[in-house]
KOLLUM-772673 format. One record per residue (C-alpha): x negated, y, z negated; residue in one letter; residue number from 1. Coordinates in steps of 0.25 Angstrom, whole numbers, plus 2048, in hexadecimal, padded with zeros to 3 digits. Layout:
<nodes>
X Y Z a NUM
...
</nodes>
This chain:
<nodes>
DB2 3FC 67C m 1
DA6 3FA 672 n 2
D98 3FD 676 i 3
D8C 3F7 66D g 4
D80 400 66B l 5
D73 3FC 665 d 6
D70 407 65C m 7
D61 403 659 m 8
D5C 402 667 g 9
D53 40D 66D g 10
D48 416 668 d 11
D52 420 662 f 12
D5D 417 65C a 13
D66 418 655 p 14
D67 427 655 l 15
D67 429 664 e 16
D72 41E 665 a 17
D7A 425 65B v 18
D79 432 662 k 19
D7C 42B 66F g 20
D89 426 669 i 21
D8C 434 664 n 22
D8A 43A 672 l 23
D94 430 678 l 24
D9E 433 66E r 25
D9C 442 670 e 26
D9E 440 67F a 27
DAC 43B 67D n 28
DB1 443 671 p 29
DBF 43E 66D g 30
DC0 434 678 k 31
DC1 427 66F a 32
DC5 41E 67B d 33
DB8 423 683 a 34
DAF 41F 678 q 35
DAA 410 677 p 36
DAA 409 66A n 37
D9B 407 665 l 38
D95 3FC 65D t 39
D87 401 658 l 40
D7D 3F6 654 f 41
D71 3FA 64B g 42
D6E 3FE 63D d 43
D7C 402 637 e 44
D77 40C 62D a 45
D6E 413 636 q 46
D78 414 641 i 47
D83 418 638 a 48
D7B 424 632 a 49
D78 429 640 l 50
D86 428 645 l 51
D8A 431 639 v 52
D7E 43A 63B e 53
D82 43C 64A q 54
D91 43D 646 r 55
D95 432 650 v 56
DA4 42F 651 d 57
DA4 421 64B m 58
DB1 41E 652 n 59
DAF 411 65A g 60
DA1 40E 654 i 61
D9D 402 64D k 62
D8F 3FF 647 i 63
D8A 3F1 647 v 64
D7E 3F0 63D h 65
D71 3E9 642 t 66
D64 3E7 63A t 67
D5A 3E5 646 q 68
D55 3ED 652 i 69
D4E 3E7 65E i 70
D42 3F1 660 d 71
D3E 3F5 66E m 72
D31 3ED 66D h 73
D37 3E0 669 e 74
D38 3D4 672 h 75
D46 3D4 677 p 76
D4A 3C5 677 t 77
D43 3C2 669 k 78
D48 3CF 663 a 79
D57 3CC 668 f 80
D57 3BE 662 r 81
D50 3C1 655 e 82
D57 3CE 652 k 83
D65 3CA 652 q 84
D6A 3D5 649 d 85
D63 3E0 652 s 86
D6C 3EB 658 s 87
D6A 3E5 666 i 88
D6D 3D6 662 a 89
D79 3DA 65A v 90
D7E 3E3 665 g 91
D7D 3D8 670 f 92
D84 3CF 666 g 93
D90 3D8 665 y 94
D90 3DA 674 l 95
D90 3CB 677 a 96
D9C 3C9 66D k 97
DA4 3D4 674 g 98
DA4 3DD 668 l 99
D9E 3E8 671 t 100
D9F 3EA 680 d 101
D91 3EF 683 a 102
D84 3F1 67C f 103
D7A 3FC 67D i 104
D6B 3FD 678 s 105
D5F 406 67A a 106
D57 3FB 673 g 107
D4E 3F0 678 n 108
D51 3EE 686 t 109
D4C 3DF 686 g 110
D55 3DC 67A a 111
D61 3E2 681 m 112
D5F 3D9 68D m 113
D5D 3CD 684 v 114
D6A 3D0 67D g 115
D71 3D2 68A s 116
D6D 3C5 690 l 117
D6E 3BD 683 f 118
D7A 3C3 67D s 119
D83 3C7 688 i 120
D7C 3C0 693 k 121
D7C 3C3 6A2 a 122
D88 3C3 6AA i 123
D8A 3B5 6B1 e 124
D84 3B5 6BF g 125
D7A 3C0 6BB i 126
D6C 3BB 6BC h 127
D65 3C7 6B5 r 128
D6B 3D3 6AE p 129
D64 3E0 6B2 t 130
D62 3EE 6AC i 131
D64 3F9 6B6 g 132
D60 408 6B5 a 133
D66 415 6BA y 134
D5E 41C 6C6 m 135
D61 42A 6C8 p 136
D63 42E 6D6 r 137
D61 43B 6DE e 138
D70 43C 6E1 n 139
D73 43D 6D2 g 140
D78 42F 6D0 q 141
D72 423 6C9 l 142
D6E 416 6CF g 143
D6B 409 6C8 c 144
D5E 402 6C9 l 145
D5D 3F3 6C4 l 146
D56 3EB 6BF d 147
D4D 3F4 6B7 v 148
D45 3EB 6AE g 149
D4C 3DF 6A8 i 150
D4A 3D6 6B5 n 151
D3B 3D9 6B9 s 152
D3B 3CD 6C3 d 153
D48 3CA 6CB c 154
D4E 3C1 6D5 k 155
D55 3C6 6E1 p 156
D62 3C2 6DC e 157
D60 3CA 6CF n 158
D5F 3D6 6D8 l 159
D6C 3D3 6DE v 160
D73 3D2 6D1 q 161
D6C 3DF 6CC f 162
D72 3E6 6D8 a 163
D80 3E1 6D5 l 164
D7F 3E5 6C6 l 165
D79 3F2 6CA g 166
D84 3F5 6D4 s 167
D8F 3F2 6CA i 168
D89 3FB 6BF f 169
D87 406 6CA a 170
D95 405 6CE e 171
D9C 405 6C0 q 172
D92 40D 6B8 v 173
D8B 416 6C2 l 174
D98 418 6CA n 175
D91 415 6D7 i 176
D9B 40E 6E1 p 177
D95 403 6E9 n 178
D87 406 6E4 p 179
D7B 404 6EE k 180
D71 3F9 6EA v 181
D63 3FB 6EE g 182
D57 3F1 6ED l 183
D4A 3F8 6E8 i 184
D3F 3F4 6F2 n 185
D33 3F9 6F8 i 186
D3A 3FC 706 g 187
D48 3FD 70B e 188
D47 3F2 716 e 189
D4C 3E5 713 e 190
D41 3DB 711 g 191
D39 3E5 709 k 192
D33 3E3 6FB g 193
D2F 3D7 6F2 n 194
D35 3C9 6F2 l 195
D40 3CE 6E8 l 196
D45 3D9 6F0 a 197
D44 3D1 6FD q 198
D4C 3C6 6F7 a 199
D56 3CF 6F0 a 200
D59 3D8 6FD y 201
D62 3CD 704 p 202
D69 3C9 6F8 l 203
D6D 3D7 6F5 l 204
D71 3D9 703 k 205
D7A 3CD 703 e 206
D80 3D0 6F5 a 207
D8F 3D3 6F3 e 208
D93 3DF 6EB g 209
D86 3E6 6ED i 210
D84 3F3 6F5 n 211
D76 3EF 6F9 f 212
D6F 3FA 702 i 213
D61 3F3 703 g 214
D53 3F7 6FE n 215
D50 404 6F7 i 216
D42 409 6F4 e 217
D3D 411 6E7 g 218
D3F 41E 6EE r 219
D4E 41B 6EF d 220
D51 418 6E0 i 221
D54 427 6DD f 222
D5C 429 6EA l 223
D6A 426 6ED d 224
D66 41A 6F5 k 225
D6B 40F 6EC s 226
D73 40F 6DF d 227
D6F 401 6DA v 228
D60 3FE 6DB m 229
D5B 3F0 6D9 i 230
D4D 3EA 6D6 c 231
D46 3E1 6CC d 232
D44 3E6 6BE g 233
D35 3E8 6BF f 234
D37 3F2 6CB t 235
D44 3F8 6C4 g 236
D3D 3FB 6B7 n 237
D31 402 6BE i 238
D3C 40B 6C5 i 239
D43 40E 6B9 l 240
D37 412 6B1 k 241
D33 41B 6BC l 242
D40 421 6BC a 243
D40 423 6AD e 244
D33 42B 6AE s 245
D39 435 6B8 i 246
D42 43C 6AD h 247
D36 43D 6A3 g 248
D2D 442 6AE l 249
D37 44D 6B3 t 250
D39 451 6A4 q 251
D2A 453 6A2 r 252
D28 45B 6AE r 253
D34 463 6AB n 254
D3C 45F 6B8 v 255
D4B 462 6B8 h 256
D53 45B 6C2 d 257
D61 454 6C2 e 258
D5B 448 6C9 f 259
D50 446 6BF f 260
D59 448 6B3 d 261
D60 43B 6B7 m 262
D54 433 6B3 f 263
D57 436 6A4 e 264
D5B 429 69F f 265
D64 42D 693 e 266
D6F 432 69C q 267
D71 424 6A1 y 268
D70 41D 693 g 269
D6C 40F 696 g 270
D6D 404 6A1 v 271
D76 3F7 6A1 p 272
D71 3E9 6A1 v 273
D79 3E4 6AD l 274
D7D 3D6 6AF g 275
D80 3D2 6A0 v 276
D8E 3CF 69B n 277
D90 3DC 693 k 278
D8B 3EB 695 p 279
D7E 3ED 68F v 280
D77 3FA 690 i 281
D68 3FC 68D i 282
D62 40A 68A g 283
D54 410 68A h 284
D4D 40E 67D g 285
D4B 41E 67C i 286
D5A 420 67D s 287
D60 42C 676 h 288
D6E 430 673 a 289
D72 434 682 k 290
D6D 426 687 a 291
D75 41E 67C f 292
D82 426 67F k 293
D80 423 68E n 294
D7D 414 68B m 295
D8A 413 684 i 296
D91 41A 690 s 297
D8B 410 69A i 298
D90 404 691 a 299
D9E 40A 690 q 300
D9F 40C 69F k 301
D9A 3FE 6A2 m 302
DA5 3F9 699 i 303
DB0 402 69F e 304
DAC 3FE 6AD k 305
DAA 3EF 6A9 d 306
D9D 3EF 6B0 v 307
D9A 3E1 6AB i 308
DA7 3DB 6B0 g 309
DA4 3E1 6BE m 310
D96 3DA 6BE i 311
D9C 3CD 6B9 k 312
DA7 3CD 6C4 a 313
D9D 3D1 6CF r 314
D92 3C7 6CB v 315
</nodes>
């Protein structure tokens, strides 16, 4: 197993990425078989110096030198095409050629999506890949919300595929057997909602391999009503940003509670791009060491569980 890591993406790269690698290595000391090989993309001199400084075990680590960085503010498609020696573009090149088994970055999200679609492409039969987000629930478990931003406008059949992709991810990565799928709506009754929700409901109801429980409302998102919550990316992004604000709010008001602690994003690392041919994990731009460690762990789990293979088989 070989996982590629963009070392130059994110506000605190490459130092926090190096620290994250160290955290992963320290979590499994002496267990070489439990450690994935890592291919690091970025400024070789800078990365090598930090690896020495942080005393990282170099066994199974390879550095691929790149000379360019796609900054957060750059236009994703233009930057990806023009900066072919960037850490993101080269990383996707290795992934497409099978030299790595997964790719991770906390850099430009748009460029990561462009790389996913142009380099490794969508799985045959998938109309639109999606990005999900973890939703803490009052019972202490995580749910999965998708789409959360890359598909602002959707067709009903897109939501059905999001439900399938989210269900497989919830089964294999979140360890939820037969996950319950809910359609986010303004009421529980069938027939409620806008044109998208009204058209998607019967398709979800008839879809095979999906445990569809019907509509759910905003008040149900943090409860144990559904495990996979489906909506268009416009709605999902608003929900995600609201959820992200909760942890900061509780910290500022000095509120300590196990449930609110679950809103701290670094413990989950990043989110996968679901519906493409290889595992791709996108992290938050402000990721620190803990987040990088957990991003690598998610990629490792997706490879071990062959999540992509399962998606291909069920699509």
